[in-house]
C-alpha positions in Angstrom: -11.9 7.7 -45.7 -8.8 8.9 -47.6 -7.9 12.5 -46.7 -5.3 14.4 -48.8 -3.3 17.2 -47.2 -2.6 20.0 -49.6 0.6 22.0 -49.3 1.8 25.3 -50.7 5.4 26.2 -51.4 7.1 29.5 -50.7 10.2 30.5 -52.5 12.8 31.6 -49.9 16.0 32.2 -51.9 17.6 31.5 -55.2 21.1 31.5 -56.8 21.3 33.6 -60.0 24.1 33.0 -62.5 24.9 36.3 -64.2 26.9 35.7 -67.4 30.2 37.6 -67.5 33.8 37.0 -68.6 35.0 33.7 -67.4 32.7 31.4 -65.6 30.2 34.1 -64.7 29.1 35.5 -61.3 26.9 33.7 -58.8 24.5 35.9 -56.9 22.5 34.6 -54.0 19.1 36.4 -53.5 16.8 35.9 -50.6 13.7 37.5 -49.1 15.4 38.4 -45.9 18.9 39.7 -47.0 18.2 41.4 -50.3 14.5 41.5 -50.8 14.5 44.1 -53.6 16.9 42.2 -55.8 15.1 38.9 -55.0 11.8 40.3 -56.3 13.5 42.0 -59.3 15.0 38.7 -60.4 11.6 37.0 -60.1 9.9 39.9 -61.8 11.9 39.7 -65.0 15.5 40.5 -64.3 16.3 36.8 -64.0 15.9 36.4 -67.8 19.3 38.0 -68.3 20.9 35.1 -66.4 20.2 31.6 -65.2 18.6 30.6 -61.9 20.7 27.6 -60.9 19.2 26.7 -57.5 16.2 27.7 -55.5 15.2 27.1 -51.8 11.6 26.6 -51.0 9.6 25.9 -47.9 6.4 23.8 -47.7 3.5 24.6 -45.5 -0.1 23.3 -45.3 -2.5 25.1 -47.7 -5.2 27.1 -45.9 -8.4 25.2 -45.6 -11.3 26.4 -47.7 -14.2 25.7 -45.4 -16.8 26.2 -48.1 -15.7 22.9 -49.6 -15.9 21.0 -46.3 -19.3 19.3 -46.5 -21.1 17.1 -44.0 -22.0 13.5 -44.9 -25.6 14.6 -45.5 -24.3 16.6 -48.5 -23.1 13.6 -50.4 -26.4 13.2 -52.3 -26.2 16.8 -53.4 -22.6 16.5 -54.6 -23.4 13.4 -56.6 -26.3 15.0 -58.3 -24.3 18.2 -59.0 -21.6 16.1 -60.7 -24.3 14.3 -62.7 -25.8 17.5 -63.9 -22.5 19.0 -64.8 -21.6 15.9 -66.8 -25.0 16.1 -68.6 -24.4 19.8 -69.4 -20.9 19.0 -70.7 -22.2 16.2 -73.0 -25.0 18.5 -74.2 -22.6 21.2 -75.3 -20.5 18.6 -77.1 -23.6 17.3 -78.9 -24.8 20.7 -80.0 -21.4 21.8 -81.3 -19.9 18.6 -82.7 -22.8 16.3 -83.5 -25.9 18.2 -84.5 -24.3 20.5 -87.2 -22.9 17.5 -89.2 -24.6 14.9 -91.3 -22.0 12.2 -91.6 -19.9 10.3 -89.1 -16.7 11.3 -91.0 -17.5 15.0 -90.6 -18.4 14.5 -86.9 -15.1 12.6 -86.2 -13.1 15.2 -88.2 -14.6 18.0 -86.1 -14.6 16.2 -82.8 -13.6 18.1 -79.6 -9.9 17.8 -78.9 -10.5 16.8 -75.2 -12.5 13.7 -76.1 -10.5 10.7 -77.5 -11.7 9.6 -80.9 -12.6 6.1 -79.8 -14.9 7.5 -77.1 -16.4 10.1 -79.4 -17.3 7.4 -82.0 -19.2 5.6 -79.2 -21.0 8.8 -78.4 -22.0 9.2 -82.1 -23.5 5.8 -82.2 -25.3 6.3 -78.9 -26.8 9.6 -80.0 -27.8 8.1 -83.4 -29.7 5.2 -81.9 -33.5 5.6 -82.7 -34.5 5.0 -79.0 -32.1 7.7 -77.8 -33.2 10.1 -80.5 -36.8 9.5 -79.5 -36.0 10.3 -75.8 -34.1 13.4 -76.9 -37.0 14.7 -78.9 -39.4 14.1 -76.0 -37.0 15.9 -73.6 -36.7 18.8 -76.0 -40.5 19.3 -76.2 -40.7 19.2 -72.4 -38.0 21.8 -72.1 -39.8 24.0 -74.6 -42.9 23.8 -72.4 -41.1 24.9 -69.3 -42.3 28.3 -67.9 -41.2 30.8 -65.3 -37.3 30.3 -65.6 -35.5 31.3 -62.4 -33.3 34.4 -62.4 -30.7 33.4 -59.8 -27.8 32.8 -62.1 -25.1 30.8 -60.4 -26.7 31.1 -56.9 -28.2 27.7 -56.0 -31.6 27.4 -54.4 -30.2 26.0 -51.2 -28.6 29.4 -50.4 -31.9 31.1 -51.1 -33.7 28.7 -48.7 -31.2 29.5 -45.9 -31.5 33.2 -46.5 -35.3 33.0 -46.3 -35.2 30.9 -43.2 -33.0 33.5 -41.6 -35.6 36.1 -42.1 -38.1 34.2 -40.0 -38.2 34.4 -36.2 -38.8 30.7 -35.8 -36.3 29.7 -38.6 -39.0 27.7 -40.3 -38.8 26.3 -43.8 -40.0 28.8 -46.5 -43.1 27.7 -48.4 -42.8 26.8 -52.1 -44.4 30.0 -53.3 -42.0 32.1 -51.2 -39.2 30.3 -53.0 -40.9 30.9 -56.3 -41.1 34.6 -55.7 -37.5 34.8 -54.4 -36.0 32.8 -57.3 -38.0 34.5 -60.1 -37.2 38.0 -59.0 -34.1 39.6 -60.4 -31.3 40.3 -57.9 -31.3 43.8 -59.4 -35.0 44.1 -58.5 -36.1 44.7 -62.1 -39.6 44.1 -63.2 -40.5 40.4 -63.7 -42.0 39.2 -67.0 -45.8 39.3 -67.5 -46.2 35.5 -67.5 -44.7 35.3 -64.0 -46.7 38.2 -62.8 -49.9 36.6 -64.0 -49.0 33.4 -62.1 -48.4 35.4 -58.9 -51.8 37.2 -59.3 -53.6 33.9 -59.9 -51.9 32.4 -56.8 -53.0 35.3 -54.7 -56.6 35.0 -56.0 -56.7 31.4 -55.1 -55.5 32.2 -51.6 -58.2 34.8 -51.3 -60.8 32.2 -52.3 -59.8 30.0 -49.4 -57.2 27.6 -50.8 -54.2 26.8 -48.7 -50.7 27.6 -50.0 -50.1 24.0 -51.1 -53.5 23.7 -52.8 -53.0 27.0 -54.7 -49.5 26.0 -55.7 -50.5 22.6 -57.1 -53.6 24.0 -58.8 -51.4 26.5 -60.6 -48.3 24.4 -61.4 -49.6 20.9 -61.2 -48.7 18.0 -58.9 -45.1 17.1 -58.2 -43.3 14.2 -59.9 -42.0 11.4 -57.6 -38.6 12.1 -56.1 -38.5 15.8 -56.4 -40.0 19.1 -55.1 -40.0 22.2 -57.3 -38.6 25.5 -56.1 -36.4 23.9 -53.4 -33.4 23.1 -55.4 -31.4 20.0 -56.3 -31.8 16.7 -54.3 -34.7 17.9 -52.1 -37.5 15.4 -51.8 -40.9 15.3 -50.0 -39.4 13.0 -47.3 -36.6 15.5 -46.7 -39.2 18.3 -46.2 -41.4 16.1 -44.0 -38.4 15.1 -41.8 -37.4 18.8 -41.5 -41.0 19.7 -40.6 -41.0 17.0 -37.8 -37.7 18.2 -36.5 -38.9 21.8 -36.6 -42.1 20.8 -34.7 -40.0 19.0 -32.0 -37.8 22.1 -31.6 -40.8 24.3 -31.3 -42.3 22.0 -28.6 -39.0 22.0 -26.8 -38.8 25.8 -27.0 -42.3 26.2 -25.6 -41.5 23.8 -22.7 -38.3 25.8 -22.0 -40.3 29.1 -22.1 -42.9 27.6 -19.8 -40.3 26.4 -17.3 -38.5 29.7 -17.3 -41.9 31.5 -16.6 -42.5 29.1 -13.7 -39.0 29.6 -12.4 -39.5 33.4 -12.6 -42.8 33.1 -10.6 -41.0 31.0 -8.0 -38.2 33.5 -7.7 -40.7 36.3 -7.3 -42.6 34.4 -4.6 -39.3 33.7 -2.8 -38.3 37.3 -2.9 -41.7 38.3 -1.6 -41.4 35.8 1.3 -37.8 37.0 2.0 -39.2 40.6 2.2 -41.9 39.5 4.6 -39.4 37.6 6.7 -37.1 40.6 6.8 -39.9 42.8 8.0 -40.9 40.2 10.6 -37.3 40.0 11.9 -37.2 43.8 12.2 -40.5 43.9 14.1 -39.2 41.2 16.5 -36.0 43.1 17.0 -38.0 46.2 17.9 -40.1 44.3 20.4 -37.1 42.7 22.0 -35.3 46.0 22.3 -38.3 47.6 24.0 -38.7 44.7 26.4 -35.0 44.3 27.1 -33.3 47.6 26.6 -30.1 46.3 27.9 -29.6 43.7 25.2 -27.1 44.5 22.5 -28.1 44.2 18.8 -25.6 41.3 18.3 -27.3 39.3 21.1 -30.7 39.9 19.6 -29.4 38.8 16.2 -27.9 35.6 17.7 -31.2 34.9 19.5 -33.1 35.2 16.2 -30.6 33.0 14.4 -30.9 30.3 17.1 -34.7 30.5 17.0 -34.6 30.1 13.2 -32.3 27.1 13.1 -33.6 25.4 16.3 -37.3 26.1 16.7 -39.0 25.2 20.0 -40.7 21.9 20.1 -44.3 22.5 21.2 -44.4 19.1 23.0 -41.2 19.8 24.9 -41.4 21.0 28.5 -38.1 22.8 28.1 -38.3 26.2 26.4 -36.0 29.1 26.2 -34.5 30.3 29.5 -34.8 33.9 28.3 -38.2 35.1 27.0 -38.7 38.7 26.4 -41.5 40.4 28.3 -43.8 41.5 25.5 -46.3 43.1 28.0 -43.7 45.8 28.8 -44.0 47.2 25.3 
């Protein structure tokens, strides 16, 4: 993959030739030594002389992370370029092709950014009967479109991310949630009556027992192959299915982690309870030993307990401890 490094230049100093009698005066201006004069020359004072030499420094341009996209975004980029190209051609057609009746007038009024040879090819392409038939069909379909979104330049992908962030489980928003979010003005103005009627109908179908997907398709019709409405450019059913499967796996993993944490918490609680019981037992044994052997120091009693804990007496062995407290004396 070819990667280009962008650089920015920074003007550090310049030599300004100020006309005067003789050869003129050369004045060196720099940011460090005479900053005020340096900026004055750049700001307009330099027009009264000639800048003969400039010193610049190059440094890498700051990276704009918003333009660093993962490989998975390639499909979206290609489709965005395609749509931008279609819009560009559409504007040219409406302004430089449709208003005129003859090829001569079209060529005479062609856009300056399009070479004449290419524009003539476009004219013949747009004039072809098959292309005109497709154009009329697309025009009728566009006139039938309802419920235009009100997001302006904000793409639907950003809306999806924002809606996912509002959910505790970060699950994918449903299509009707996207419909509501993208048909509501950012200034929270009232929506048009046609959109409000669609919302009411959807809610009535939900109340009648239909699922979200059933209500959506009953209201808006089935999806065309290769696209999913309300989710934005380049999103397909397979993409949503894959996301749902990944989300389900994450949920299962999270449930397992939660269950293991709960089990670990129970084990820790039991261990703490056992340690508390053991601590109480040790204190009771210390008390019994002190009563049976008043002369033993606390350090000796502790050593005795430590030895008994790490080296328990074997019940089958004939050799026991040589020092057994007399419990009967308690």
